[in-house]
C-alpha positions in Angstrom: -75.3 100.6 6.5 -77.3 102.5 9.1 -77.8 101.2 12.7 -81.4 100.3 11.9 -80.4 98.4 8.7 -77.6 96.6 10.7 -80.0 95.6 13.4 -82.7 94.5 11.0 -80.3 92.4 8.9 -78.7 90.6 11.8 -81.3 90.4 14.5 -82.5 86.9 13.5 -78.9 85.6 14.1 -78.8 87.2 17.5 -82.2 85.9 18.5 -81.1 82.4 17.3 -78.0 82.6 19.4 -79.9 83.8 22.5 -82.4 80.9 22.0 -79.6 78.5 21.8 -78.0 79.8 25.0 -81.3 79.7 26.8 -81.7 76.1 25.8 -78.2 75.2 27.0 -78.5 77.2 30.3 -82.0 75.9 30.9 -83.3 79.4 31.4 -87.1 79.8 32.2 -87.6 82.3 29.4 -86.8 79.6 26.9 -90.2 78.1 27.6 -91.9 80.2 24.9 -94.9 79.1 22.9 -93.3 79.3 19.5 -91.9 76.9 17.0 -88.6 75.4 18.1 -85.6 75.6 15.9 -84.3 72.2 17.0 -87.4 69.9 17.4 -85.2 66.9 18.2 -84.0 68.6 21.4 -80.4 68.3 20.3 -78.4 71.5 19.8 -75.4 70.9 17.5 -72.2 72.2 19.1 -71.0 73.4 15.7 -74.2 75.4 15.2 -73.7 77.2 18.5 -70.0 77.9 17.8 -70.9 79.3 14.3 -73.5 81.6 15.8 -71.0 82.8 18.4 -68.3 83.6 15.9 -70.7 85.4 13.6 -72.0 87.5 16.5 -68.4 88.3 17.6 -67.9 89.7 14.1 -71.1 91.8 14.3 -69.8 93.1 17.7 -66.5 94.2 16.1 -68.4 95.9 13.3 -70.7 97.7 15.8 -67.7 99.0 17.7 -65.7 100.1 14.6 -68.8 101.9 13.2 -69.7 103.5 16.5 -73.3 102.3 16.4 -75.6 103.2 19.3 -74.6 101.9 22.7 -77.7 99.7 23.1 -76.6 97.6 20.1 -73.0 97.3 21.2 -73.8 96.5 24.8 -76.4 94.0 23.8 -73.9 92.2 21.6 -71.3 92.3 24.3 -73.6 90.6 26.8 -74.7 88.0 24.2 -71.1 87.1 23.2 -70.0 87.0 26.9 -72.8 84.5 27.6 -71.8 82.4 24.6 -68.2 82.5 25.6 -69.0 81.1 29.0 -71.1 78.3 27.6 -68.8 77.3 24.8 -65.4 77.5 26.5 -65.6 77.7 30.3 -68.1 74.9 30.6 -66.7 72.4 28.2 -63.0 73.2 27.7 -62.0 70.1 29.7 -64.4 67.7 28.2 -63.5 65.1 25.7 -66.1 66.4 23.3 -64.5 69.8 23.2 -61.1 68.3 22.7 -62.3 66.2 19.8 -64.2 69.2 18.3 -61.0 71.2 18.4 -58.6 68.7 16.8 -61.0 66.8 14.5 -62.9 69.8 13.2 -61.6 73.3 14.1 -57.9 72.8 13.5 -58.1 71.3 9.9 -60.9 73.8 9.1 -58.7 76.7 10.3 -55.8 75.4 8.2 -57.9 75.3 5.0 -59.4 78.7 5.9 -55.9 80.1 6.0 -54.9 78.3 2.8 -53.3 81.4 1.2 -51.0 81.9 4.2 -50.3 78.2 4.3 -49.1 78.1 0.7 -47.1 81.2 1.2 -45.4 79.9 4.3 -44.7 76.5 2.7 -43.1 78.3 -0.3 -41.0 80.6 1.9 -39.9 77.7 4.0 -39.4 75.1 1.3 -37.7 77.2 -1.4 -34.6 78.1 0.7 -34.5 74.5 2.0 -34.3 73.1 -1.5 -31.9 75.8 -2.9 -29.5 75.6 0.0 -29.7 71.8 0.0 -28.7 71.7 -3.6 -25.8 74.2 -3.1 -24.4 72.2 -0.2 -24.7 69.0 -2.2 -22.8 70.6 -5.2 -20.3 72.3 -2.9 -20.0 70.7 0.6 -17.9 73.6 1.8 -20.9 75.9 1.3 -22.4 74.5 4.5 -19.9 76.6 6.4 -21.7 79.7 5.2 -24.6 78.8 7.6 -23.0 76.4 10.1 -19.9 76.6 12.3 -17.1 74.2 11.9 -17.9 72.6 15.3 -21.5 72.1 14.3 -20.5 70.4 11.1 -18.2 68.1 13.0 -21.1 67.2 15.3 -23.1 66.3 12.2 -20.4 64.0 11.1 -20.2 62.2 14.4 -24.0 62.0 14.9 -24.9 60.6 11.5 -21.6 59.1 10.3 -20.5 55.5 10.7 -18.6 56.1 14.0 -19.5 54.5 17.3 -20.8 57.8 18.5 -23.5 57.9 15.8 -26.9 59.0 16.9 -29.0 56.4 18.7 -26.1 54.0 19.4 -25.3 54.8 23.0 -28.6 56.4 24.1 -30.2 55.2 27.4 -33.8 55.6 28.6 -32.8 58.5 30.8 -31.2 60.2 27.8 -34.3 59.7 25.7 -36.4 61.6 28.3 -33.8 64.4 28.5 -33.8 64.7 24.7 -37.6 64.7 24.7 -37.6 67.8 26.9 -34.9 69.4 24.8 -36.7 68.7 21.5 -40.0 70.2 22.9 -38.2 73.4 24.0 -36.2 73.7 20.7 -39.2 73.0 18.4 -41.6 75.3 20.3 -39.0 78.0 20.2 -38.8 77.8 16.4 -42.6 77.8 16.0 -43.0 80.7 18.4 -40.6 82.9 16.4 -42.4 82.0 13.2 -45.7 83.0 14.7 -44.8 86.0 16.9 -42.7 87.5 14.1 -46.0 88.2 12.4 -46.7 91.3 14.6 -43.8 93.0 12.7 -46.1 93.2 9.6 -45.2 89.6 8.7 -41.5 90.3 8.1 -40.5 88.4 11.2 -42.4 85.3 10.2 -41.0 85.5 6.6 -37.4 85.7 8.0 -37.9 82.9 10.5 -39.4 80.6 7.9 -36.7 81.3 5.3 -33.9 81.0 7.8 -35.0 77.7 9.3 -35.6 76.3 5.8 -32.0 77.3 4.8 -30.6 75.7 8.0 -32.4 72.4 7.4 -31.5 72.5 3.8 -27.8 72.9 4.6 -27.8 70.0 6.9 -29.7 67.7 4.4 -27.5 68.7 1.5 -24.2 68.2 3.4 -25.1 64.9 4.9 -26.4 63.6 1.6 -23.2 64.4 -0.3 -21.2 62.8 2.6 -23.0 59.6 2.0 -24.9 59.5 5.4 -28.3 59.3 3.8 -29.6 56.2 5.5 -28.7 57.4 9.0 -30.0 60.9 8.4 -33.2 60.3 6.4 -34.3 57.3 8.4 -33.9 59.5 11.5 -35.8 62.5 10.3 -38.6 61.1 8.1 -41.0 60.1 10.8 -40.9 63.1 13.2 -40.3 65.4 10.3 -43.8 64.9 9.1 -45.1 66.6 12.2 -42.3 69.0 12.9 -42.0 70.6 9.4 -45.8 70.8 9.1 -46.0 72.5 12.5 -43.4 75.1 11.5 -45.3 75.9 8.3 -48.6 76.2 10.2 -47.0 78.5 12.8 -45.6 80.6 10.0 -49.0 80.8 8.3 -50.5 82.0 11.6 -47.8 84.7 11.8 -48.5 85.8 8.2 -52.2 86.2 9.1 -51.2 88.5 11.9 -48.9 90.4 9.5 -51.7 90.8 6.9 -54.0 92.1 9.5 -51.5 94.8 10.5 -50.9 95.8 6.9 -54.6 95.8 5.8 -56.8 96.3 8.9 -59.7 97.5 6.6 -62.4 99.2 8.7 -60.9 98.2 12.0 -58.0 99.7 13.9 -54.7 97.9 13.6 -55.1 96.6 17.2 -58.7 95.4 16.5 -57.6 93.7 13.3 -54.6 92.1 15.1 -56.8 90.8 17.8 -59.3 89.4 15.4 -56.6 87.7 13.3 -55.1 86.2 16.5 -58.4 84.8 17.6 -59.0 83.2 14.2 -55.4 81.7 14.3 -55.9 80.1 17.8 -56.8 76.7 16.3 -53.7 76.9 14.1 -51.5 77.3 17.2 -53.2 74.5 19.0 -52.7 72.2 16.0 -49.0 73.2 15.6 -48.3 72.8 19.4 -49.8 69.3 19.3 -47.8 68.3 16.3 -44.6 69.6 17.9 -45.2 67.4 21.0 -45.8 64.4 18.8 -42.6 65.2 16.8 -40.6 65.5 20.0 -41.8 62.2 21.3 -41.1 60.5 18.0 -37.7 62.1 17.7 -36.7 61.1 21.3 -38.1 57.5 21.5 -38.6 56.3 17.9 -36.3 58.1 15.4 -33.2 57.4 17.4 -34.0 53.8 18.1 -31.3 51.4 16.8 -33.6 48.4 17.0 -35.9 49.7 14.3 -34.7 49.0 10.8 -34.5 51.9 8.4 -37.0 50.4 5.9 -39.5 50.3 8.8 -38.9 54.0 9.6 -39.3 54.9 6.0 -42.6 53.1 5.9 -44.0 54.6 9.1 -42.7 58.1 8.1 -44.4 57.8 4.7 -47.6 56.7 6.4 -47.6 59.7 8.7 -47.0 62.1 5.8 -50.1 60.7 4.1 -52.1 60.9 7.3 -51.2 64.6 7.8 -52.1 65.5 4.2 -55.5 63.7 4.5 -56.1 65.3 7.9 -55.4 68.8 6.9 -57.0 68.5 3.5 -60.2 66.6 4.2 -60.9 66.2 8.0 -63.8 68.3 9.3 -65.2 69.1 5.9 -69.0 69.8 5.7 -71.0 66.8 4.6 -72.7 68.7 1.8 -70.4 68.9 -1.2 -69.2 72.4 -1.9 -70.3 73.9 1.4 -68.0 76.0 3.5 -67.4 75.3 7.2 -68.3 78.1 9.6 -64.6 78.9 10.2 -63.8 78.9 6.5 -66.7 81.1 5.7 -65.7 83.5 8.5 -62.1 83.9 7.5 -63.0 84.2 3.8 -65.5 86.9 4.6 -62.9 88.7 6.7 -60.4 88.5 3.9 
């Protein structure tokens, strides 16, 4: 595509974004005598965001193809204006917060569905296989866990007086809340950051953590500690395990960008993939905070009967599935959201 063809094809999108920015900024030049794109005086935030993301993609193409400087500099100025309007002016508003978690996060998850399914498989398969092996042969747990760690599992989830949740005070709950946040975010960070090593780090982190969790579940199941263990993990596990898979999917997206940068340099492709994965990281981080709070203050509570925990845990699993699968979908059946269309086009 020649520079002239490029400009002719995409100039209407740039003009629409500029008109939208003029409207939001209240610029005098917006008072033009021409038909308005939004007669009802209301500029949809999703429309502005979609125009911004599309123009960012055009800027990346202009740079990679070394188009004339007037095209590239014009796009740089336009995207900088849009960035200031979309993020710097509304990052702290409730509307921006709701837009992020009610629309952008689930849309980004669906846009990265291939990475999500891959991450779920890499995480879930070792979990299941190692869990079965430890159930069949309890001694196999020592292949992944130390003797001291296994003894701690017995004391935490067994029928002893030191079992989890039986001697916890309010101060201990808060301490454990902080510990769970640091621990969970550490796991998620390794699953995500490992993607820069062409995805191999993310694959290893997912498989390793799946194997560790499977060994614990298999061993405690065969030991007969099912009620104490599963009633403890079912509620916060809905958020924690989902967040690990989402973090791994974001890492795999980075790895794929490194392996197949297409017309971009590897650094440009990595930056683009990281930008598209930002909503995934926000979503995973929020889920990890929720998981830490539930694990510290709910899961370990002795006053909550196991059937209640099972019910609440099942409810949260259903909510997460509905949230990631259907929340933020376009109202028109079969239509793609801006984020889904952008990632699909990039892929």
